[in-house]
C-alpha positions as CSV (number, residue, x, y, z in Angstrom):
1,M,106.8,42.8,-46.3
2,P,110.4,45.0,-47.0
3,K,110.2,48.6,-46.6
4,S,111.0,51.1,-49.2
5,L,113.0,54.3,-49.5
6,T,112.9,56.4,-53.1
7,H,114.7,59.3,-53.9
8,A,113.0,62.6,-54.1
9,F,114.0,63.2,-57.1
10,V,112.9,61.4,-60.2
11,S,115.7,61.3,-63.2
12,A,114.3,61.4,-66.6
13,I,117.8,60.5,-68.5
14,A,117.4,57.2,-70.5
15,D,119.5,54.2,-69.2
16,G,123.1,53.9,-70.4
17,T,124.1,50.4,-72.0
18,D,126.8,50.1,-69.2
19,A,125.6,47.9,-66.9
20,T,128.4,48.3,-64.8
21,L,127.4,51.9,-63.8
22,V,124.5,52.7,-61.8
23,R,121.9,53.6,-64.7
24,K,118.7,55.6,-64.5
25,T,116.2,52.8,-63.5
26,N,118.6,52.0,-60.6
27,W,118.4,55.5,-59.1
28,N,114.7,55.7,-59.7
29,D,114.0,52.5,-58.2
30,D,112.8,51.5,-54.6
31,H,115.3,50.8,-52.0
32,D,114.6,48.2,-49.7
33,F,115.8,48.3,-45.9
34,W,115.4,46.1,-43.3
35,L,115.4,46.7,-38.9
36,G,118.1,45.3,-37.2
37,Y,117.7,42.5,-34.7
38,R,120.4,41.4,-31.7
39,S,119.6,38.6,-29.5
40,V,121.4,38.6,-26.0
41,T,121.6,36.0,-23.6
42,T,124.3,36.8,-21.2
43,T,123.6,39.1,-18.2
44,A,125.4,42.3,-19.3
45,D,124.9,44.2,-22.4
46,T,126.2,47.7,-23.8
47,L,123.8,49.4,-26.4
48,A,125.7,50.8,-29.5
49,N,125.4,53.3,-32.0
50,S,125.0,50.4,-34.3
51,D,121.4,49.3,-32.5
52,H,119.9,52.2,-34.3
53,L,116.6,51.2,-36.1
54,S,117.0,47.8,-34.4
55,V,115.1,45.5,-32.1
56,V,117.6,44.2,-29.2
57,V,115.7,41.0,-27.4
58,Y,116.7,39.8,-24.1
59,N,116.6,36.2,-22.9
60,S,118.0,35.3,-19.5
61,V,116.6,33.5,-16.5
62,A,118.9,35.9,-14.6
63,A,119.0,39.7,-14.1
64,V,120.7,41.7,-16.9
65,A,122.4,44.6,-16.4
66,V,122.2,46.9,-19.5
67,T,124.0,50.0,-19.9
68,L,123.0,52.9,-22.2
69,P,125.6,55.5,-22.7
70,A,125.4,59.3,-23.5
71,P,125.7,60.4,-26.9
72,A,129.2,61.4,-27.6
73,G,131.8,61.2,-30.3
74,G,129.0,61.0,-33.2
75,N,127.4,58.1,-31.4
76,M,124.0,57.9,-30.6
77,P,123.0,61.3,-32.2
78,S,119.7,63.1,-32.3
79,G,117.3,60.8,-34.0
80,W,118.9,57.9,-33.0
81,T,116.5,55.3,-31.6
82,T,116.1,51.4,-30.7
83,K,113.7,48.9,-29.1
84,L,114.0,46.5,-26.1
85,R,112.0,43.7,-25.4
86,N,112.4,41.3,-22.8
87,I,111.2,37.7,-23.2
88,S,112.4,36.2,-20.0
89,S,112.1,35.8,-16.4
90,G,115.1,37.8,-15.5
91,V,114.4,41.6,-14.9
92,V,116.6,44.0,-17.6
93,T,117.6,46.9,-15.5
94,V,118.7,49.7,-18.5
95,T,121.0,52.2,-16.3
96,G,122.4,55.3,-18.0
97,G,126.3,55.5,-18.1
98,G,128.2,58.7,-18.7
99,G,125.5,60.9,-17.0
100,A,122.4,59.6,-19.1
101,T,119.0,59.5,-17.9
102,I,116.2,57.9,-19.1
103,N,112.9,60.0,-18.9
104,G,114.2,61.8,-15.9
105,S,115.6,58.6,-14.2
106,A,118.5,57.1,-13.8
107,S,117.2,53.4,-15.0
108,Q,114.4,51.8,-16.2
109,A,113.4,48.0,-15.3
110,L,111.9,45.7,-17.7
111,N,110.2,42.7,-16.6
112,Q,109.0,39.9,-18.5
113,G,106.9,40.9,-21.6
114,D,108.1,44.2,-21.0
115,T,108.9,46.6,-24.1
116,L,111.0,50.2,-24.2
117,E,111.9,52.4,-27.1
118,L,114.5,54.5,-26.7
119,F,114.7,57.9,-28.6
120,S,118.1,60.3,-28.6
121,G,117.8,64.2,-28.9
122,G,121.6,64.2,-28.9
123,T,121.6,64.8,-25.2
124,A,122.4,62.7,-22.3
125,A,118.7,63.1,-21.8
126,Y,117.2,60.1,-23.3
127,Q,113.3,59.9,-23.9
128,A,111.0,56.2,-23.7
129,V,108.3,54.6,-24.5
130,A,107.7,51.8,-21.9
131,T,105.0,49.2,-22.8
132,K,104.2,46.7,-19.8
133,A,103.4,42.7,-20.3
134,P,99.4,42.6,-20.8
135,A,97.5,41.3,-18.1
136,A,96.0,37.5,-18.5
137,G,93.3,38.0,-20.7
138,G,94.8,40.6,-22.2
139,G,93.8,43.7,-20.8
140,A,96.6,46.5,-19.5
141,A,95.0,47.0,-16.0
142,L,96.7,45.2,-13.1
143,V,95.0,41.9,-12.5
144,Q,95.6,40.0,-9.1
145,Y,93.7,37.1,-9.8
146,G,96.1,34.6,-11.2
147,G,97.9,32.2,-9.2
148,K,97.0,29.8,-6.2
149,L,98.7,28.7,-2.7
150,S,98.6,25.3,-2.1
151,Y,99.6,22.3,-0.1
152,V,102.2,19.7,-1.7
153,S,103.9,17.6,1.1
154,A,104.8,18.5,4.8
155,T,107.9,20.0,3.4
156,A,106.8,21.9,0.1
157,L,103.6,24.2,-1.3
158,Q,103.1,25.5,-4.7
159,F,102.3,28.8,-6.1
160,V,101.2,28.1,-9.9
161,P,99.1,29.5,-12.4
162,F,95.4,29.2,-11.8
163,M,92.4,30.7,-13.1
164,G,95.1,33.2,-14.9
165,G,98.7,33.0,-15.1
166,Y,99.8,36.4,-14.0
167,V,100.6,38.0,-10.4
168,A,100.9,41.9,-9.8
169,L,104.3,42.8,-8.2
170,N,105.4,46.2,-7.7
171,G,103.2,48.2,-10.5
172,A,104.0,45.3,-13.2
173,Q,102.4,42.4,-14.6
174,R,104.9,39.3,-13.9
175,A,104.1,35.7,-15.5
176,I,104.0,32.7,-13.1
177,P,106.2,29.7,-13.8
178,S,104.4,26.7,-14.9
179,G,106.2,25.1,-12.3
180,G,105.5,27.2,-9.5
181,I,107.9,30.2,-8.0
182,A,110.8,29.4,-6.3
183,G,111.7,29.4,-2.7
184,L,108.3,27.5,-1.0
185,A,110.0,25.0,1.0
186,N,110.2,24.9,4.8
187,T,113.9,24.9,5.2
188,G,116.7,26.6,3.2
189,V,114.1,29.5,2.2
190,F,113.7,33.4,2.7
191,V,112.1,34.5,5.9
192,G,111.7,38.1,6.7
193,G,113.6,39.1,3.7
194,V,117.0,37.1,4.9
195,A,117.7,33.9,2.7
196,A,119.0,30.4,4.0
197,Q,116.3,30.2,6.8
198,N,114.1,27.4,8.5
199,L,110.6,28.1,9.2
200,A,109.9,27.7,13.1
201,A,107.6,25.7,14.6
202,N,103.8,26.2,15.5
203,T,104.3,29.9,13.6
204,V,101.8,31.7,11.5
205,Y,103.6,33.3,8.7
206,F,102.2,35.8,5.5
207,V,103.3,34.3,2.6
208,Y,104.5,36.9,-0.2
209,V,106.1,37.1,-3.7
210,F,109.2,39.0,-4.4
211,D,111.7,39.3,-7.2
212,N,114.8,37.8,-6.5
213,A,117.5,38.5,-9.4
214,G,114.6,37.8,-11.7
215,A,113.3,35.1,-10.4
216,L,109.8,35.2,-8.8
217,T,110.5,33.8,-5.4
218,A,108.7,33.3,-2.0
219,D,109.3,35.0,1.2
220,F,107.3,34.3,4.9
221,W,107.1,37.1,7.0
222,T,105.5,36.4,10.9
223,T,102.0,37.9,11.2
224,A,103.9,40.7,13.4
225,A,107.0,41.6,11.6
226,G,105.2,41.2,8.0
227,P,101.2,42.4,8.4
228,H,99.7,43.3,4.9
229,A,98.0,46.0,3.5
230,T,96.4,47.1,0.4
231,S,99.1,49.5,-1.6
232,S,98.1,53.1,-2.5
233,T,100.9,53.7,-4.6
234,A,100.7,55.0,-8.2
235,G,101.0,52.0,-10.6
236,N,100.5,49.3,-8.2
237,V,97.4,50.4,-6.2
238,G,95.0,48.0,-5.0
239,V,97.6,45.4,-4.6
240,E,97.9,43.6,-1.4
241,I,101.5,43.9,-0.4
242,R,103.3,43.8,2.7
243,S,102.8,46.8,4.5
244,G,104.5,49.8,3.2
245,D,106.5,47.3,0.9
246,N,105.4,47.4,-2.9
247,T,108.5,44.8,-3.5
248,R,106.3,42.0,-1.9
249,S,102.5,40.7,-2.9
250,L,100.9,39.0,-0.9
251,I,99.7,35.2,-1.9
252,G,99.3,33.4,1.2
253,I,99.0,32.6,4.8
254,I,100.1,29.5,6.6
255,R,100.8,27.8,9.9
256,T,103.6,25.5,10.3
257,I,103.0,22.3,12.8
258,A,105.4,21.3,15.9
259,A,108.2,19.8,13.2
260,G,108.3,23.7,11.4
261,Q,106.4,21.6,8.4
262,F,103.2,22.4,6.5
263,A,99.9,20.7,7.4
264,D,96.7,20.0,5.5
265,S,94.0,17.6,6.5
266,A,90.6,17.4,7.9
267,T,91.8,18.0,11.5
268,Q,94.4,21.2,10.3
269,R,93.8,23.4,7.4
270,F,97.0,25.6,7.6
271,V,97.4,26.6,3.9
272,R,95.3,29.4,2.8
273,S,95.6,31.1,-0.7
274,W,95.1,35.0,-0.9
275,F,93.7,34.4,-4.6
276,N,91.3,31.8,-5.6
277,R,90.1,31.0,-2.3
278,N,88.0,27.9,-2.0
279,T,85.7,26.5,0.7
280,V,87.6,23.7,2.7
281,A,85.6,21.0,5.3
282,L,87.0,19.7,8.2
283,S,85.9,17.1,10.6
284,R,86.9,15.0,13.6
285,N,84.7,12.4,16.0
286,A,85.4,10.9,19.4
287,T,86.3,7.4,19.6
288,A,84.8,7.2,22.8
289,T,82.3,8.0,25.2
290,L,83.4,11.5,26.8
291,T,82.1,12.5,30.0
292,T,82.5,15.8,32.2
293,A,81.3,16.7,35.8
294,S,82.0,20.3,35.6
295,T,79.3,22.7,36.3
296,T,80.9,25.3,33.9
297,L,81.8,24.8,30.5
298,V,84.9,22.9,29.8
299,E,86.7,21.4,26.8
300,L,85.9,17.6,26.8
301,S,89.1,16.6,24.8
302,T,92.4,18.3,23.2
303,N,91.8,15.3,20.7
304,L,88.4,16.5,19.4
305,R,90.1,19.8,18.6
306,I,90.3,21.1,14.7
307,E,92.4,23.7,13.4
308,V,92.5,26.6,10.9
309,V,94.4,29.4,9.9
310,V,92.0,32.1,8.0
311,F,92.3,35.8,6.6
312,S,89.8,38.0,8.1
313,N,87.6,38.0,5.5
314,D,87.1,34.3,5.7
315,T,84.1,32.9,7.8
316,V,83.9,29.5,9.8
317,L,80.9,27.5,10.0
318,G,81.5,25.0,13.0
319,S,78.9,22.3,14.0
320,L,78.4,19.4,16.7
321,S,76.4,16.1,16.0
322,S,75.9,13.4,18.6
323,E,73.9,11.2,20.8
324,A,74.5,12.9,24.3
325,W,72.6,12.5,27.8
326,A,73.3,13.1,31.7
327,N,73.6,10.4,34.2
328,G,71.3,12.0,36.6
329,S,68.0,14.6,36.5
330,S,70.0,17.9,35.9
331,E,70.4,19.6,32.7
332,S,73.6,19.1,30.3
333,A,74.6,21.8,28.3
334,F,76.6,21.9,24.9
335,A,78.6,24.4,23.1
336,I,81.2,24.9,20.4
337,G,84.4,26.1,21.5
338,W,86.4,28.9,19.8
339,D,89.6,29.0,20.7
340,G,88.7,27.2,24.2
341,A,85.6,30.1,24.7
342,A,81.8,29.3,24.1
343,D,79.6,32.1,23.5
344,A,77.0,32.3,26.0
345,N,73.9,32.6,24.4
346,R,75.1,29.7,21.8
347,L,74.7,26.5,23.8
348,V,72.3,23.4,23.7
349,E,70.8,22.0,26.8
350,I,69.4,18.3,27.2
351,G,68.0,17.0,30.1
352,S,66.2,13.5,31.0
353,A,68.6,11.5,33.2
354,G,69.8,8.5,31.5
355,V,68.1,9.0,28.3
356,S,70.3,9.5,25.0
357,C,68.9,12.7,22.9
358,G,70.2,14.0,19.7
359,L,72.7,16.8,19.6
360,C,72.9,19.3,16.9
361,L,74.4,22.7,16.9
362,V,75.6,25.2,14.0
363,Q,77.4,28.3,14.6
364,I,79.1,30.6,12.2
365,K,82.2,33.5,12.8
366,A,84.0,35.9,11.3
367,L,87.5,35.1,13.1
368,A,90.2,37.4,13.3
369,E,93.3,36.6,11.1
370,G,95.4,34.2,12.1
371,Y,95.5,30.8,14.0
372,H,92.1,29.2,15.9
373,Y,90.7,26.0,16.7
374,L,87.3,24.7,17.7
375,T,86.3,22.0,20.2
376,V,83.4,20.5,21.9
377,M,82.4,22.1,25.5
378,A,79.9,20.4,27.9
379,A,79.1,21.2,31.4
380,N,76.3,19.7,34.0
381,E,74.2,22.1,36.0
382,G,74.0,19.8,38.9
383,A,75.8,17.1,40.7
384,W,76.1,14.5,37.8
385,T,77.6,13.6,34.3
386,T,77.3,15.1,31.2
387,N,78.1,12.3,28.0
388,F,79.2,13.1,24.4
389,G,78.9,10.3,22.0
390,Y,77.0,6.9,22.4
391,A,77.8,3.4,21.4
392,S,78.5,3.7,17.8
393,D,77.2,7.1,17.5
394,M,80.4,8.9,18.6
395,G,80.2,12.4,18.6
396,W,81.4,14.9,16.0
397,I,82.6,18.2,15.1
398,N,82.8,19.7,11.9
399,A,84.2,23.2,10.3
400,Q,83.9,24.6,6.6
401,I,85.9,28.1,5.8
402,N,84.2,29.7,3.5
403,P,86.0,32.7,1.1
404,P,84.6,36.1,0.9
405,V,81.8,36.5,-1.5
406,I,82.8,38.4,-4.6
């Protein structure tokens, strides 16, 4: 509906007969006016006096540099105002020119969905009201629950909207592209903040998201070089970030295999999302009877290992199941090996020479963040051999990675 403007003085003079002249009814009538509108799709723009009482909409997937000149020559006088809105993924950065400032700062960034209202008082010190993009669900607070990192192939991961479409980044809600963020391959990616790198073999990386010239992009950091922490910076409080760096929000942890590639299978769970973690299972079975005559616990076979990568607040449930026996009268002991070491108080012992016994062992652990493997360990207390797996019932080792309970 059009807005109206009328004169404070209402004329009582009767209309003349000449319709080519302004008459009383013309003077007294409502004068409709409209706000201006300007759309910008380029990567550079300069605000002008003509943008007064206008909405300027920026629509670019690349970053946009906007100049806000200081009032001069009658331009941008006291009372001048305009509204800026960013509707695309390219970050819009408004920078003062000629000494102009915005709320005392040299510049103001607008992420996708953000709005900035500018007001001139006739000096270089512009005032502004910034409105951040709403969080998923319409709330104004930062929400970290949108998105999930997952395995696609040996050379690709994805981070796409899941249980929400926004991710918190550097104090703003950023919309996750429907097709996922960029840079989640194993070659030609950001590693430690450096572009066009390849992931190393058999290496654990934290995966962060950052703003790469307006595009949400992944950055891989080794656990030593890029540990994570919870931000305490105003506007970004509670967001899990690369320690000390609010420009990078944590989205997952991964481990590469020997070829420098990704893996996610029943024997190797090497992709773990920070958000929306689910329970995943692992399992591996012996294909032949495994034996040992060692009197101390040893790993029966490296081919029985199941491997995981976890966050510190995950828990891992491991289990063994098999038929087992000893060749002689001495007892046999079995245990789950966690990175090749067994807990002394978590053993199962069987006796009865030559008699097959059912074996079942369950253990749960909270592990340090990073890479681990579970394996089968066994020993014989005498001079005989211990056997794991029998005939058609070859032994199994299983695991389940459980996310934290929220």
